N, C-alpha and C positions, 0 to 999 in steps of 0.2 A: 275604593278606587285608588286612593293615595298609596295604600300598601301594595296593591297590584302593580302600580307604576314603578314603585321603588324596586319591587322584585324584578320587573322587566329590565330596569336599568342595570341592576346587578348581573342579571343573566347575560345581557348584551356585553357588559364589560368582561365577563368570564370568557365569552365566546371570542371576543376580540383578542384577549390575552392568549387564549389557546391557539388562535390562528397565527399569532406572531411566532409561536414556538413550534407549530406543526410544520416543520421544514427539515431539510437536509442540507447542512452546510458542507462545504468541500475544503478539505485540507490538502494543499499541494506543496510539493518540493521540487524545484526546478533549478538547473544549473545551465551550462553552456552559455555563459555570459549573462545569464539572468540572476543566478545565485540568490535564490529567494525561497523562503518559506512563507506561505500565505494561507489565510482562511477566508473563503469567499462565500457569499450566498449563492443560491441556485442560478441567479442571473449573472453571476460573475463579479458582483460588487465586492471589493476588497474590504474586509472588516478588520483584518490584522495582518501585519507582514513583518518579516525580519530578514535582513540581509545576512547571508551566510558566506563562508569561505568559498573560493572558486579556483580558477586555473592557477592562481599564484602558488597554491600549495600542491599542485599536481593532480587535483581531483577533477575528473571529467564530468561528473554529474551525480545528483542525489539518486539513490536507487531504492530507498525504503524510508518510510515515515510512519509514525503511529501517535494518535492522540491517546494519552493515558487516562485512566479513570479519575485521576486527580485534576484533570484539565491541562496538565503539562504536555509537552510534545517531545517525543524521542526521535532523534534524527542524526544524520552524520554529514559532515562537510569536509571530510578527508578520507583517504582510502582506509584508514585504520581506526579513526576515533569516533566514538559515540558521545552524544550529549543529550541531556534532558534539560529543557528550557521551560520556564514559566511564561505565562502570557504577558507578564510585565518584563520579560526579556532578561531574566536572571538564570544563568546556568547553574543547576543545582546538583548535577551528577555527570560524571565523565568516565569513560573507559577507553583505554588505548590498546588495541590488539597488537600493535607493533612491539610493545615492551612487556606486556603482562602475561602471566601464567605460562612461561616457558617459550615465548615467541621472540625474545631478544635476538637480533641478528638473523632472523629467518624472513623469507619473503612471505608476506601475508597481505591480503586485502579483504575488505568486508563489503558485501552488497546487501545482506539480509540480517534482520534482527527482530526481536519481539519481546516485550515485557509480559511476563506471565502473571496470572492472578495472584500467585504467592509472593510477588515482588521481585523474583529473580528475572534475569534477562538472558534470553537465548541469542547467541551470536554465531553466525556462520562465517568461518574463516577459510577463504580460498588460499591457495599456496600451501599452507601447512595441511589443508584438507581435513577439517574437522568441524563438528558442531559442538559448541560448549554452552554451559549454563553457569552464570555467575550470580552471586548474591549482591546485595546493595553495597557491600564493601569491596566488591571485585574479586572475592574468593571463588575459585573454581569448585563447583559442587557436582558437575556432571559433564561428561564428554564422550563422544564416539567418533571414529574416523569415517570420512566419506569414501565410499568404495568406487563410485563412478563419477569421474570428472572433478573430484575435490581439489586436485592440484591445479586445475585449469580455472575457468571462469564460471563459478556458481552464481546464479542470479537469485531470484526470489525463492524463499523457503516459507511454507505456511504449515502450521500445525493443524491437523484435522480434528474433528470432534472426538475421535477415538484416541487422540494423543500421539498419532504417528506424524512423521514429517514428510511433506511433499517437497522434494528438492529439485530445482531446475538447473541443469548444467548445460552451458552453451557448447562445451566441447568435452565429450561427445554430446550431441543434442538429444538429451534424454531427461525424462521426468522419473525420478526414483523415489519410492516411498520406503522410509526406514521406520522400524519400531524404536522404542526408547533404548533398546540394547544395541542398536546400530545394525540390526539385521535387515536385509532387503526383503520386503514383503510384496512389492509390486513395482513394475516399471513400464514405461511407455516410450518407445523410440520415436522421435519426431524428425530426425535428420535435418533439423534447423537449429539456429542459435536460440533455442527455446528460452523464454524469459519467466513466465508465470504459470502457476497451476493452483487450483483450489478444489476442495471436495464439496460437491453440491449437496443440497438437502436430499436428493434422491439416491445418493450413493455413487453417482457417476463423478467423473473428474473433468473440470473445465480447464482447457489449456490455451494459453496465449503463446503462439509459436515464435514470437520475436521476429526474426528475419524472414519467417515464412509468411508474414503479412496476413495472418489468419487467426481465428479462434475456433476451437472445436470442442465438442463434448464426447467423451469416450466412456464406455462401460467398464466394469471391473474385468471383463474378459476381452478388453481392448478393441471392441467394435465401435466405430464412429457413428454416433447418433445423428449428428449434423455438423456442418462446417461452413463458416463464412470466410471466404478467401478473396482478398482484393477488394472489390467494390461491394458495399452492402446492398443487397437486392432492393430494387425499386427506389434507390437513392443515388445521389452523386458523391456520397461519402466513400472515401477510399481508406482501407486499412493499410497502415504501413508497419512500423515496428510495434507489435502488440506487446503490452507490458503487464501492468497490474490488473487484477480481476477482483470483483466483489459481487456477492449475491445479496440483494437487499431482502428485507423482511417480507416484502410482497412477492418475492420470487424472481423479480427482474434481475438481469445481469448487467453489470457495469464493466466496461472494457477500456483500457488505456490504449491510446493511439499516438505513439511517439514518432518523431521525425516525419510527420505527415504534412508539413508545410502549412502556410497560412490559409489555405483553402479547405482545410478539413478540421473537424473538432478534435481536441486533445483527449476528451473523455466522452463516451457515449453510452446510453442506457438502452437496453433492449427489453421488450416485453416478452411474454410467452410465445408470441407469434414471430419473434425475431424482428420486430418493427422498432425503429428508433423512436423513443418517447421523450428523450431529453438529451441535450448536448451541452458540454462545457467547451466553449470556443473562445478562449482568451489568449490569443497568440501574442498580443502586445505585452501581457503580463508574464507568461511562462515560456514564450518562444518555441523553438523546435525541439526542446529537450525535456519535456515533462514526462519522466518515467514513473514517478511514484506519487500516489495520492491516496486519500481515504475519504469515502462518503460518510459523513457523520449522521447517525440516526437522530431521532427527535430528542432523546434524553441527552445525548452528547452535545447536540446543538444548543439545547437549553442551558447546559452547564457552561458552554463556551460563552454564550451571550451574557450569562450572569457574571462570569469572571471578567469579561471585557468591560462590563458596566462599572466595575470597581477599579479598573486599571487607569492610572493617571495618564493623560495625553503626553 
C-alpha cells in the first residue's frame, strides 16, 4: 500500500506539472501610445513585458513579431530597424534596412520579417520593393524584387510549407504568392487594404482583408469557401481591421482584430464551425493598436516559462 501511495503521489505531481505547461501563451506587440511587447497567459495575465520605442522615432505601430526557437523575441520599434531581445531584456542582434545592403539614401520601411530555421532572417522592404534574406552578420544572401505593390505598403508576408512567399500589399489590395526565384505563382485581388494571409493545412488560403473588416478562405482557383464580414455570426463581436492570422495544431483559426475599440476582443479563436471559442480582450494593455501577435504552442510556452523562471526580477 505504501508503494502504491507513493506511485499515486508521483503520478499526481506529474499530472499537475503537465497541466501547468499544457497551455498557449500569447506574445503581443502593440504601439499607438502603448509601445509594448508582452507575453501573457490565456487569461491575459502579463508574465513579461518590455517597453519599446514609439511615436518619438516616427513609428506608428508594431507590425510583426516572432518568438525564436532560443526563446528570444524578434521585433521592430522603428520603420527600418529589427532587434532580437532576450527575456532578460538584452538586445543581442540588430539590423537596419535604412543603411544596409544598398539602401542608404533610399526610402524604405519594414512591416514583415521572419527568422528561418537556418538562422538567416527574411526581411520585406517596402519602398525599395524587395524581399531579402540576410545571415547573422547582416550579409545579403538572397533577394528578389516585389512585382505587385512593393514600392507601396506591403504588410504581412508569410512563408508557406512549400517555401513560397504570401505577400500582402495594401496598394493595390492584393495577395501575391512568389516562389524563391521571385516569380508570381498565384494571386488574389481583395480590393481592400489587405493585411495578412496564410496557407492553411488543406491547401486553401486564409486572408485577413484589413480595411475590409473581414476574414475569408479561398481555394487555389480563387473560389471563396466562406467569409465573415463585420459582425461574427451569433455574437456581438465586430471585426474591424483584421491583421495577423494563425492556424493552431487543432485546426482552429486565430484572427487579429485591430482598431476595434474597447468593446471588442483584439484576438479571437474560431473552431471548425466558425464559433468563437477563445478571446484575448486586454484593451488596457494593448489599446486600439494591436496589429501583431503570436499564439505560442505548448513547447514554446514551456520554454518561455522555463526561461522566465531564471530571469532576475
